[in-house]
N, C-alpha and C positions, 0 to 999 in steps of 0.2 A: 298464368301470364296476365299482367295488368298493363294496359297501354299507358296509363298515367294514373295519378291519384285523384284527379278531378272528376272523372266519370261523366263528363258533360260533352255534348255535341260541340265540336270545335272546328268544323270545316267550312271554309268560305268558298271553296271551289271544288269541282269534281276531281281535279288533279290532286288536290290535297288528300281527298278520301282514297283515291286510287293508290297514292303513295303509301298510305298506312296498310291498305290491303296487301300490297306487294311486299312491304317491309316485314310484315308479320306473317306472310305466307298464308293468308286467310282464304278459305274457299268461298269467295264472294265474287260471282261473275258480274260483268258489266258490259254494256254496249252503248255507244253513242248514237246508235240508230234505233229509234223508237218504233220503226215499222212493224216488228214482230208483235207489238201490243195491239196493233190495228187489225190483225188477222182474225177472221172468223173461225169458229170451231163448231163441229157437229157433235151433238151429244144427245143420245136417246131419241134420235129422229128429229131433233130441233136444232136450230142454228143460234149459237151465242154470238152476238155481233162483234165482240172484241175480247181481248184477253185480260180484262180488268174486272175485279169483283169487289163487292162490299161485304165485309165480314158481319156476322151477327153481333150487334152491339145493343145491349138493353138500355132503353130510355126511361124505364120506371115511370111511365106516363099513360098506362092503360086506364080505362074506366074501372070502377069497382068490380064489375062483373067480368072484366078481362078483355073487353073490346078495345080496338085501337082508339086512343084519345086524340084530342086536337093536336097535341105535339107529336104523337105517333104519326098521324097523317102528314103533318108538316114535314117530318123527317123523311118519310119514304117518297113523298112527292119531290122533295129536293134531290134525293138520290136518283130518281127517275130522270129528272131534268139534267142531272149530271152525266147521264149516258153510260154508266158502267154496264157491261154486258151481262153480268150476273149479280143479282141482289139476294143475299142470303139473310132472310129475315131472322130477327133476334129470337132468343129462347122463348118458347111459347108452351105453357104448361099443358100436360096431358090430362090432369085432373086437379081438383081443388087442393088436395094435400100435396101435390107436386109443385105448387107455385112457390117461388122463392120468397115472394111477399105479395101483398094485395094490390101492388101496382104493376105486376108482371102480366103480360098478355096471356090469355087463357081462351083457347078456341073450344067452343062448345055449341050446343044447339041454339043457345040464346044469342051468341055473338057471331055465328057464322055469316049472317047477313051483313054485319058491319065489316068483316074481313073481305067479303066479296065486293062490297062497294069500294073499298080501298084498292083492291086489285084491279077492278074495272077502271078506276080513275087513273091508275098508273099506266095501264095499257093504252088508254085513250091519250094520255099525255105523250107517251112514246110515239104513237101514231101521228099525232098532230105535229110533233117535233121532227118527223121524217126519219126516225131512227127505228131499228128493230126493237120489238118489245123485249125487255130484259127477261132472262131466265130466272124464275123466282123459286127459291127454295125456302120452305118453312121449317125452322128448327124445332123439333118436338123434344121437350125437356121435362125431366123430373129432378127437382133441386136437391133431393136427398138430404144429407146432413146440413146443407147450407140454406134450407128453407125453414119456415116458421115451425113446421111440424117435426123437424129433426128425425127424419126417417133414414136410418143407417143400415148398411149392409154388413159392417163389421165394427168392432170397437178397437180403438187405438188411443192410447193415453194422450199423445201429443195432438192428434187430430181432434179428439173429443174436446180437449181443452180449447183448442183454437176455435172450434165451431160451437162452443158452449153446449156440448152434449153431456148430459149427466151420466154417471156410471150405471145408473139404474135404467137408462133408456133401453127399451127392448130392440133387438135386431129384427128387421123385417123378415117375415117368415117365407118359406117356400110358397105357401099358398098365396100370400099377398103378392109376391113377385109374379107368380103365374097369372094372377088377376090383372096385373098391369099390362099384359100382352093385349088384352081386349081393349084397354084404354088407348094404347098406341094405335091400334087398328081403327078404332072409332074416330080418333082425331085425324088420322091420315085420310079417312073417308071424307071428313068435313073439309080438310085442306084441298082435296081434289074438287069438292063441290064449290069451294070459294074461288078456285081458279089457279092454284099453285101448280107449277110444273113438277115439283118433287118435294119430298119431305126428308128431313135429316133426322136420323135416329141418334141424337146427341150422345156421344160417348167420350167426353173429354172433361178435363179440369176438375176431376174428382167429384162430379155430381154422381147420382146414383148408379147409372150404368157403368160409368168410368170406375167408380169405387169397386164394383163387383169384379172388374178385371184384375184387381190386386187382392182379392179375397181368398188367399191361399189357406188361411186358417179357419175359414168357414167350413162347417162340416155338414153339408147337405148337397142337393143336386145343383146348387148355384155357387158352390165354393170348392176349394181344394185344387182339383186338377185343371189343366188348361181347358179341357172340353167343358167342364162345369162352369168355369168362370166366364166363358164366352157364350154360354148357352142362351141366356136371355136375349142378348143382342141379335144372335142369329135367328132365334125363333121369332122375334119381332119383325125382323127384315123379311123372313120367309112369309109370314102371315100377311104383312102389308102388301107384298107383291102379289100373293095369291088371291087375297080377298078384296083388295081395293083396286089394284091395277094402276097405281101411281108409281112413278120412278122413285127410288130410294137412294139417298146420299147419306154420308156419315161424316161428321166432324169428330176426328179420332185423335186421342192422345197417342203419340207414337212412343212416348215414355213419360212417366210421371216425375222422374228424377227424385224419387223418394227411396228410402231404404227398403231392403228385402226384410220380411216377406210381404209387406203391404203394397210395395211399389210394382207398377206394371212397366214392362220394358226395362227391368233390371234383373240381375242374377244374384246368387247367394254371396258373391264376393263384393256386392255393392256397386258393380259396374253396370253401365248402360248396356243392355243386351236386347237387340231388336228382333230376335228370332221369333218370339211369340207374336209381337205386333205384326210382323211381316207375314206370318202364317195366317193371322186373322184377316189381313187385307186380301190375301190370296183366296181365302174361303169366301169372303164377301164378294170379291170379283166373280167367282164361280157362281154365286147366287144372283148375279146380275147387277150388282152395285158398280156404277161406272164413274162416280163423282165422290172424291174424298178430299176433305179439307183437313190438312195436316197441322197439328198443334202439339203442345207438350206442357207439362207442369200444371200449375194451378195459380190463378191470381190471388187466392186466399192463403196459399202455403209458401210458394216460391215464385213470386210475381215476376222476378227478373227473367225467369225461364220463358214464360208465356208472353211477356210484353216488355222487351228491352226499353228502358226509360232513363231519362236524365236524372230522375230523383230530385227534382226541384221542389216537390211538395214537402210538407212539414214532417211527415212521418215515414219517409221512405228513402233509403240510400242503397242503391244496388251494390252487391258485393263484387261486381266485376265491371270492366268497361263495357258499355252496352253493345259496342260493335261485335264483341265476342258472342253475345246473345243472338244478334242478327245472324251471324255465321252459323251458330248451332241450329237455328230453325231452318235456315237454307239447306244445310246438310241433311236434315231429316226429310225435307221435301224431296231432295235429290235421291235419297235412299229409296223412298217409296216409288217415285216416278221411274227411276231407272230399272227397278225390279218389275214394274207393272206398266209397261208402255201403252197398254190398251185402256188404262184408267186415266181420267182427267184429274190431276192433282192440283188443288188450289193451295198456293204457298202463303205463309203468314210471316209476321215479324219485320215488315219493311217500313213501318211508319217512322221509326227512329231516324231513318236516313233522310227525312225531310224532302227538300226539293231534288235531291239526288236519287230518290227511290225509283223513279221511272227507269233510270238507266240500269240499275241493278235488276229490276223486274224484267226488263227487256233482255238482259243478259241471261237470266234464268230460263226464259222461254226459248231463247235462241239456242242455248246449250242443252235443252231438254231436262233441266232441273225441275220444272213444273210446267204445266200447260196454261195455267191462269195465275195471275198475281192478285192476292187479296189484300184489302186495307180495312182496318177497323177504326182505331182512334183517328186516323187521317180523315175518314168519312165524317165523323162528328165535326171536326174542325173545318173541313174543306169538302162539302158534299158534291161539288162539281169538279173534283180533281180529275176524273176520267176524261171529261170534256176538254180540259186544258191539255192533258197529255196527248189526246187523240187529235186535237184540232189546233192547239196553240203551242205545240212543240215543247211541252214540259209544264212543270208546276210553278206557280207563283210563290216565291219564298215568303211573301207577306201573308199568305193564307194557310201555310202548312201547319200541321200539328207539331208541337214542340215537345211532345211526350212528357208533359209535366205531371201526368196522372191525376189531375184534379177531377177529371170526369169519373175516374174510379172512386175517388173519395165521395163524390155525390152519390154514386150508386151504393156504396157501402153504408151511407147514412140514409138511404131510401128517399133521396131527393130526386126530383126530375133531373135527368142526366143528359148532358151534352157538353159542348166545349165552352169552358169558362172564359177562355182567352179570345177565341174568334167569334163566339156567339154570346157575348157578354150581356146583351140586352135581356136575354132570357135566363141565362144560367149563372151570372155573377151574384145576384141577390141570394139564391139558395146556398151558394158557396159561402158568402159572407155570413149567413145565418149559422152555418156550421162553425166558422171561426169564432163568432160571437159566443155561441153556446159553450164551446170548449175553452174559451177564455174566461168564463165566469167562475 
């Protein structure tokens, strides 16, 4: 079903959006009352001040050794002043070979002091602003095939070509995967030292741990059966909780929307099948994981799944009307939340809705589709969106993200990454540099 051939945001009023939701019978709840987003929520013995979160969005602006750079600090201080209840820090490498590039954050013994300084500044800012300190989650990441070192769990002709992985590239061994457990534990310990409330064992978007979930054709202790493919994630979670004592969260692909046998959350018929993902969520819940950020697909492979967008940028045209992608992500959040009511689900995919996003977010919370609504690209464009929702009765349409994905182009070209449209003083020039180079 295509709503139209234009695939562009076309709504000037909430009533127009609601009309399409009802006309096409989409599972997108909405509420004109934003009060549910102002409610506090208890999590792991701590209070989250509201139901709004900032998703992990990489800025490609660390120092060479992986510490937060000047723009990193600027970004997270702006988020703090924006008053979102939960701030989910961007992908932070667990070791040098796990970095996506040399501009990605990397928490280690040399940089932990810099992370700690930033956390302290954020908490002081919240205190001075008279708001509860945000709940801070650090995303622990291994870039896998999408990093410079091209570390892969499996070979696949299409994915290898996409990620520029040579056929001769060795698959990471059982021994090397086992050694990564210690790296995750070590970085989790440093995260606790720096002052984070929780760590995220990142398992999404086909990075290394996510790729293992679809490794049905891998023939060892980390491939083949469901138990083997989920082994590393569960062992890492277990060891962090036992040896570090910090809370563990997870950003999890509920489905890759890739073909069988490499796809997670799909069956042999090529259909989306959530039986394995829901089983894993249940097992993680039983292990003490109480915070799950629901996502799907991969920005490198099927970007329209993970981030519905207008496709205004030069190289991207989504194959569907983005409202359908918004509905898909909402339904995945609902599936997890309704099956596991004692877990706090953070929903995604709302930025495309622009100034109408708060009303859908509130509807989701009100109806129990998710307990927290998260925003990624919106936070790049509009870092104080939460404050306006909570205190000014909604978003300012002059400040919202327009989902043009120029920020994604900056990241793909390893430029400092932020909103080219709303933060042009900093990010327009590097974007123009990309256009100039590609035009030569």
